[in-house]
N, C-alpha and C positions, 0 to 999 in steps of 0.2 A: 298890547295885551300883556298882562302880568305873567311872568314865568311861574309855572306850577312847582310847588315844593317836591323834592325827590328824596329818596332814601339811598344810603350806601348799600351796595349789593353784598349779600352773605356768600362770599366766594372762597372763604378759607375754611378748610376742614381740619381734622385732628393732626394729620401729617404736616400740613402747613403751619399749624400752631406750634408743633414741636420743633420744626426747623427754624421757625421765627425766633424761638427762645435760644436754641443751640447756636444758630448761625450768628446771632447778634452778641451773645455772651462770649463765644469763642471768636475773638478777633485776632490780633497779632500777638497778644501776650504769651500764649502757650508756646509759640514758636520763637519768641524773642527773649523775654525775661519772665519766666514762670515762677519766680521766687515768692511772690506775695499774693496768694489766692485764698479767699475766705468763703466758706460755704454760707449762703444767705438764707437763714431760716426765716427771714422776713417775707419771703415769697408766700408763705402760708397766710400771712396777714392779707396779702393781695388777693388770695383766693376768696377769703371771706368777703372782702370789699367788692371784688369783681362780680361775685355771684349775687350780691345784694343789689348792685347797681350795674346791670349789663348794658352799659352805654359806652361809646367811644370817649376817650379823654383820660382814663386812668386816674392819676393823682389829682387832676383838676376836679373831676367829679367827686372823688372821695373827700377832698378838702372842702369843697362846697357843701357837701352834705354833713360832714362832721364838725367843721370849724367855722362855717359861714361863707357867704359869697365873697367877702373882701379877701380872705385868705386864698380862696380859689382863684380870684382875679390876679393876685400877686404872683401865684404860681404860673398862670398862663402868661403873664407879662414877662417874667424871667425866662420861662421855658422857650417862648417864641423868639425872643430877641437876643438871648444870651446862651442859656445852658445847652440846648440841643444843637444850635448852629456851631457852638464850640466843639461839641462832640463830633458832629459831622465833618468839620474842618480838620480836626486832629486825625480822625480815622483815615480820611482821604489823603492826608499828607503822608501818613505811614504807608498807605497803598502806593503812592508815587515814589517814595523813597525805596521801597523794596522792589518795585518794578524796574527802577533804574539802576539799583545797586550792582547787579552783575556786569552792566556795561561800564560802570565806574571802575570796577576791579579789573576788567579785561583790557580796557584802553588806557587806564592810568590817568594821573593828574595832569600830564602834559596835554591831554585832549580835553578833559573836563575840568576847567578852572572852577573856583568856588563861585564866581558870578554866574557861570553857565549852569552849574548845578542848581543854584538858587532859582534861576529862571525856569529851568526844565521842571523842577519839582513843583513850583507854583503853577506852571502851565498844565502839567499832568493832573494835579489836584483839582484845578478848576474844570478841566475836561471831564474828570470822573464825576464831579458833582453835577455837571450839566447832563451827562449821560444818564445818571441815576434819576434825575428829575424827569427827563423825557420818558424813561421806562415807566416810572410810577404814574406819570400823567396819562400815559397811553392805556394802561390796563392794570387792574388789581391782579388778574391772573398772570400777566407777564411778570410783574414784580414778585409774585409768589413763586412762580416757576424759577426765576433767577435765584431766589433765596434757596429753594430746594436743591438746585444744581450745585450752587457754591457750597452749601452745607455738606452735600455728599462728597465734593472734592476735598474739603478740609478733613472730613472723617476718613477718607482714603489715606491722606497724608499721616493722620494720627495713627491709623491702623499699621502703617509701615513702621513708624517709630516704635510702637508697642511690640510689634513682631520682632524688631531688632533687639529690643530689651529682653524679650522672652528668650531669644536665642542665646544671649550672653548669660542669662541666669541658668539656662539648661547646660551651658558649658562650664558652670561653676564660677563665673566671673561676676561676683557681687560684693567686692571689697568695699566700695563706697556706700553701698546700701547698709552694710553693717555699721559703718562709721557714722552714718547719719549727718546731722548738722552740728554735732558736738564741737567740732573744731573751728566753726565759723564765729568770728568775734561779733559781739552784740554792740551795735552802734546807736541804738535808739535810746538815748539817755535823757530824753525830756518828753513831756506830754505833747509838745508840738511835733517832735520827731515821730512819735507813735501815731498821732493823728494824720500827719502827712503821709506816713507809710501806708496807713489804711486807705487814704485817698488814692494812692497809686495802685494799690491792689484792687480796690473796689471799682475804680474807674474801668480797669480792663475786664472786670466781672460784671459790668453794667448790663442792663436789659432784663433783669429778673421780672420787671413789671411791663416789659415791652408789649406783651400780648394783650394786656389790659387796655392799651391804647386803641385797639381795633376790635373791641367787643361786638360792634354792630356789623362787622363783616365776617364773623365766625358763624358757621353752621352750628346749631344747637349750642349756643355759647356757654351755658352753665356746665354742661358735660365736658365740652372740649377745652374750656379754660382749666377746669380741675385736672383733667387728664394730661393736658399739655405741660402744666407746671409740675405736676406730680411725677411725670415721666422725664421732662426736660431737665429740671434742676438736679435730681440725683444722677442722671446720665452725664451731665456736664461735670459734676463732682467726680464721678468714677473716671471719666476721661482725663481730668487733670491729675488725679492720683496715679493712674497707669502711665501717663506720659512722663511725670516726674520720676517714677520708678525707673522707666526706660532710660531717661537721661542719666540717672545715677549708676546705671550699670556700666557706663562708659566714662562719664565725667565725675570729677570730684565736686563736692558741694561748693568749694571756692570757685571752681571753673564755671559752674552753673550761674553763680551770682555775679561773676565778673563779665561774662560773655554778653555782648550786645546783640548777638544773633545765635542763641544757644543751639538751635537746630543745625546750623551750618558747622559749628564747632563739633557737635556730636557726630554729624555725618562724616566729617573728615577723619575723625579718630576711629570711627566704626570700621572704616575700610583700611586704616593704616596697618601696615605689616601683614597684609593679606594678599592673595593673588589677584584680588579685585581692587587694589589700591588706586589704580587709574580712575576708578569711578569717583573717587574723592574730588577730582577736578570738576565734575559736573554737579556736585552737591550744591554750591552757591547758586547756580542757575535754577535747579529744581526747587531748592528750599525757598529762594526768593519768589519764585512763581507761585508756590503754594501760599506763602504769607500774603502776597498781593491779592490772590483770589479770596483768601480768608477775610482780609480787611475790607475788600470790596463788598463781600456779603454782609459784613457787620455794618458798613455804611448804608447799604440798602435797607436793612432792618431799622436803622436809626431814622432814616428819612421817612420810611413808611409809617412808623409809629408816631413820630414827632408831628407830622402834618395833621394828624387826627386830633391832637390837643388844641391846636389853633382853630381847627374846624369846630370842635365842640365848644370852645370858649366864645367864638364868634356867634354861634347859635344862641348863646345866653346873653349876648349883648356886651360881653367883656372885651371883645376885640372888634376891629372894623367889620362891618357886615359882609363885605366882599369875601372875607376869608371863610364864610359859611356856605359859599356857593360850590356846587359840584358840576361836573360835565354832564350834560343831559343824556348822553349816550354811554360814555365810559363809566360814569358814576364815580369818578375820582375827584378828590378835593384839589383841583388844579391851582387855585390862588394860594392856598396854604403851602403846597409843594413848591411853588415858585418863590414865595416869600422866604421859606427855609433856605432855598438854594442861594438866593441873593444875599441873605445875611451871612451864610457860611463863606461865600466867595469874598464878601467884604472883609471878614475876619482873616482869611488867607492872605489878602493883599495888604492889610494894614497892621496886623498884629502878629506877635509871636504866640501862637495859640498854645504851645506846650506849657509856657509859663502861666497861662490862664487857668490850667486845670486845677491846681491847688487852690487858687483864690476863689474859683467859682464852685468847686466841689463842696465847700463848706455851706454854700447857699443851697445846693441840691440836697444836702443832708438836713437842712432846716425843713424842707418840704417832705422828705422821706419820714423824718420824725413826726411831722404833722399828720401824715397818713397813718402812721402807727398809732398816734394819739387819737385819730378819728375812729379807729377800731374800738378804742376804750370809750370815748364819749358816746358813740352810737349804741353801745350796750345800754345806755341810760336814755338818751334822747330818741333813739329808734328801737326801743326794746320790742316793739310789736312787729317790726319788719321781718319778713321771711329771710332766714339764713340757711341756704342749702348746705353751706359748710361753716362750721363754727370752730375757731381756733382757741386753744387754751389761753386765757386772758393774760397769764404771766408772760407769755412771749412778747406781745406788743408793748407791755409795760417795760420789760427789760430792754427792748429795742429802742423805745423812746428815750430811756436814760443813755443808752449808747450814742444815739444821735445827738443828744445835748452835749455829750463829751466831745464828739467829733467836730461840733460847731464851735464850742467855746475854747477848747484846749489850744489850738493854734493862735487864737486872738489873745488869750491871756498870757500864754507862755512866750510868744514871740510876735508881739503886735507889729503890724506893718501897714503902711498907708494904703496898700492895694486893697486890704479888706474894707477900708472905709469907702474906697471908690465903688466897690461892689455893692455895699449896703446903700450908698448914695443912689446908685442906679436903680436899686430895688425901690427905694423910697420915692424916686422920681415918678414911679408908676401912679402914685397918689395924685399927682398933678393931672393925670388923664382920667383917673377913676372918678373924681368928684364931678367934673363938668360933663364927661361923656357917658358915664355909667349911671351915676346917681341922678344927675340933672337931665340926662338924656339929650344933651345938645347935639345938634347935627350941623356939620359943615355945609354951608350953602352950596348947592349944586351937586352934592354927593349922591343923592338919589338918582338924578339924571345920569351921572357918571356910571353908577352901578348898572342902570338899565342898558346903557350903551355897551358896557363890557359884557353883559349877559347876551346881548344880541350878536355881538361880534364873535364871542368865544363859545357860544352854545352852552351857557351856564344857567343853572337854575338854583334857587335857594334850597339848601339841604335841611332836612328835619329828621 
């Protein structure tokens, strides 16, 4: 008997939508190196697109509608096999590093050799990815609950930092705030440097469109998408401003930019020369714990949203059919979640994922630019479509030009072979697009394999 098509459950409300945005956008950067944060007005473009096409998949759906199926396919190809697995791998590696860092400091290098550190960090990273996969496979509510709890935890940490900064200001200690960043030397002397600096800052500020990935699981999606973005984005911006002000009540701008773990440096200096100076000894443990929780929440949001892109693309026939299946009881896209986890673990074991960020970020900005361009093209090709939210057209036009700069500047200013490798991998998607999408070829025995997987794993096609 054929498995009956199922729908994803609408189990995410406004609160979950806001924590999804805040929890994924605020990862480790605010506690580690908050020097390069940019407010993303592009989120408004995603409100218009998301309310026009309230389906899971975010950029994939928007590129399909605005620029055509082939562009949407290329996005799904790169997102599934490269972009999001890289993001998940990097975030979980940061989680592992900060979870283990206090033990490194406490026991010293004579206990933790470099080889042992490497093995421990890889092991913890892989365990984190597996744990997140299991949670997201088991239940949307469980994954949402975890996101909510971890977001509250990081907001508590942020509140403590802001309270400390407020105390210093009340005591009249704001010398560095008055100085600002005037004394910090400018080292971005080329278009490539500027673009790569944007990549670093925007990477840590990623997830502005994360909620668009899960539109089918939002209660009242048009209302909750609007409110979640309109509340979440400004709130994150206010949080970053307040935390940076708090840092500058204790640290000089140069100390902020030089510190690898600014919250640890801030905490130690905050208690220095006070009757509570002994508390400074516990700062690395507490700070590392909060950073680990924060990054774990960001990784959870990344996995949750990314799996929905593969799911949506598979429903359209752009990825293997098995990725469009969901669990018949839990209604979670288990095959897509497992694929994401396998790809991320493979990157952890075989690659230096940190160096991949710059080289793959420019591809991500190709597709971001494509989504902004879709807003423009749909004003003409989809003029009659209902738009519950309509953005001022100048904004997507400006953001499209910015995206072009961020893509081309590093290649033109400082060409490197790695950019060619990335483009070659993207082009390799054509080899699969022509036979399996356009010609609709099927691998012999695949239908039988899919039916067996459905029977064993209680999966059904999603629609």
